[in-house]
C-alpha positions in Angstrom: -155.3 12.0 -163.6 -157.4 9.1 -165.0 -157.2 10.5 -168.5 -153.4 10.9 -168.5 -151.8 8.8 -171.2 -148.1 8.5 -171.5 -147.3 7.2 -175.0 -143.8 6.7 -176.2 -142.3 10.1 -176.6 -145.2 12.1 -175.2 -144.2 14.3 -172.3 -140.5 13.3 -172.7 -139.4 16.6 -174.4 -136.3 16.4 -176.4 -134.2 14.8 -173.6 -132.4 11.7 -174.8 -130.5 9.1 -173.0 -130.1 5.4 -172.6 -133.5 5.1 -171.0 -135.4 7.6 -173.2 -139.0 6.2 -173.6 -139.0 4.3 -170.3 -141.6 5.3 -167.7 -140.8 4.8 -164.1 -143.2 5.1 -161.2 -141.3 6.3 -158.1 -142.7 5.2 -154.7 -139.3 5.8 -153.1 -138.8 7.5 -149.8 -136.1 9.6 -148.2 -132.8 8.9 -150.1 -132.3 5.4 -151.4 -135.4 5.0 -153.6 -135.5 8.7 -154.8 -131.7 8.6 -155.5 -132.3 5.5 -157.7 -135.0 7.3 -159.7 -132.9 10.5 -159.8 -130.3 8.4 -161.6 -132.8 6.8 -163.9 -134.1 10.2 -164.8 -130.6 11.4 -165.5 -130.3 8.4 -167.9 -133.4 9.7 -169.8 -136.3 7.9 -168.2 -139.6 9.7 -167.5 -140.1 9.5 -163.7 -143.4 10.0 -162.0 -143.0 10.6 -158.3 -145.9 9.3 -156.3 -146.4 10.7 -152.8 -149.1 10.5 -150.1 -151.2 13.6 -149.5 -149.0 14.7 -146.6 -145.9 14.4 -148.8 -143.0 12.0 -148.8 -141.2 11.9 -145.4 -138.1 13.8 -146.7 -140.3 16.9 -147.3 -141.2 17.3 -143.6 -138.5 15.5 -141.8 -136.2 18.5 -141.5 -136.7 22.1 -140.7 -134.8 25.4 -141.0 -133.0 27.1 -143.9 -132.0 23.8 -145.7 -135.3 22.0 -145.3 -136.6 20.7 -148.5 -133.3 21.0 -150.4 -132.7 17.2 -150.3 -136.2 16.6 -151.7 -135.7 19.2 -154.4 -132.3 17.8 -155.4 -133.5 14.2 -155.6 -136.8 14.9 -157.4 -135.9 17.7 -159.8 -137.2 17.0 -163.3 -139.6 14.3 -162.2 -143.4 14.6 -162.7 -145.5 14.2 -159.6 -148.8 13.1 -158.3 -150.2 12.6 -154.8 -152.3 9.4 -154.3 -153.7 7.8 -151.2 -152.7 4.2 -151.8 -154.6 3.2 -148.7 -157.9 4.0 -150.4 -159.5 2.1 -153.3 -159.5 5.1 -155.7 -155.8 5.8 -155.0 -154.9 2.2 -155.6 -156.9 2.1 -158.8 -155.3 5.3 -160.1 -151.9 3.8 -159.3 -152.8 0.6 -161.2 -153.9 2.8 -164.1 -150.5 4.4 -164.1 -148.8 0.9 -164.0 -150.5 0.2 -167.3 -148.4 3.0 -168.8 -145.2 2.3 -166.9 -142.2 0.1 -167.5 -140.8 0.1 -163.9 -142.0 0.6 -160.4 -139.4 1.6 -157.8 -140.1 1.3 -154.1 -138.1 1.0 -150.8 -140.9 0.6 -148.3 -140.5 -1.6 -145.2 -141.0 -5.3 -146.0 -144.7 -6.2 -146.5 -145.9 -2.6 -147.1 -146.6 -3.1 -150.8 -148.7 -6.3 -150.1 -150.6 -4.5 -147.3 -151.4 -1.7 -149.7 -152.7 -4.2 -152.1 -150.1 -3.3 -154.8 -147.5 -6.0 -154.2 -145.7 -8.0 -156.9 -148.6 -10.4 -157.5 -151.0 -7.5 -158.1 -148.6 -5.6 -160.3 -147.7 -8.7 -162.3 -151.4 -9.6 -162.8 -152.1 -6.0 -163.9 -149.1 -5.8 -166.3 -146.9 -8.9 -166.6 -144.0 -7.1 -168.2 -143.7 -4.4 -165.5 -140.4 -4.5 -163.5 -140.6 -4.0 -159.8 -137.3 -2.7 -158.3 -137.4 -3.1 -154.5 -134.7 -1.7 -152.3 -134.4 -3.5 -148.9 -131.8 -2.8 -146.3 -131.4 -6.5 -145.4 -133.0 -8.3 -148.3 -135.3 -11.1 -147.5 -133.0 -13.0 -145.1 -134.9 -14.8 -142.4 -132.6 -13.4 -139.7 -133.7 -9.9 -140.6 -137.4 -10.6 -140.5 -139.3 -7.6 -139.0 -136.2 -5.4 -139.0 -136.5 -2.0 -140.6 -133.5 -0.5 -142.2 -132.4 3.1 -142.3 -129.0 4.5 -143.3 -127.8 4.9 -139.7 -128.9 1.4 -138.6 -127.1 -0.2 -141.6 -124.0 1.9 -140.9 -124.0 0.5 -137.4 -124.6 -3.1 -138.4 -122.1 -3.1 -141.2 -119.4 -1.4 -139.1 -119.2 1.9 -141.1 -119.6 3.8 -137.8 -116.4 2.3 -136.5 -114.4 4.1 -139.3 -115.4 7.6 -138.1 -115.5 9.5 -134.8 -112.8 9.8 -132.1 -110.5 7.1 -130.7 -111.6 7.6 -127.1 -115.4 7.9 -127.9 -118.3 5.9 -129.1 -118.7 5.2 -132.8 -120.2 8.0 -134.9 -122.4 7.9 -138.0 -120.7 9.0 -141.2 -121.8 12.5 -142.1 -123.5 11.8 -145.4 -126.1 9.0 -145.9 -123.5 6.8 -147.5 -125.5 3.6 -147.2 -128.7 5.1 -148.7 -126.9 6.6 -151.7 -124.9 3.4 -152.3 -128.1 1.4 -152.1 -129.8 3.8 -154.6 -126.8 3.4 -157.0 -127.0 -0.4 -156.7 -130.8 -0.4 -157.2 -130.3 1.7 -160.4 -127.8 -0.8 -161.7 -130.1 -3.7 -160.9 
């Protein structure tokens, strides 16, 4: 992996689009981050999915006949690499990839990028022109400090769950992950 070099046009095939020639490193998990990079790839960007060795959570979160389908849908057409970002070698390989990238997309819990040693300050020092696109359920509002956001929790906090279910019963989560997919769409636009 250390000898990989992604020059403009190399590895991009003949696919064209508004983002042709743009390289995106995808650290996204579950739906919001991967949906953002799915849309960026559909717009022509080259997307490199970076996963831990045990795989991104959506790979192993479900079981049965449909397990893995969400992962395949959201990551089709992306290149992939597994890195242990908790180890020095994995972090260095990631920073080597940053040198060739235009955008890094992540939707970790607040503080994870800094704890891994690849937060904004490190990315900016490594490559000042790189764009870091971070998806956060609650932003950086002080009232949300320490809160983790998932589709179902944001549905509950925003009142989405009150729009579905039964009149005589408790609120019910909307069937699809509407918050995650909306968040991925907004992160793409940003």
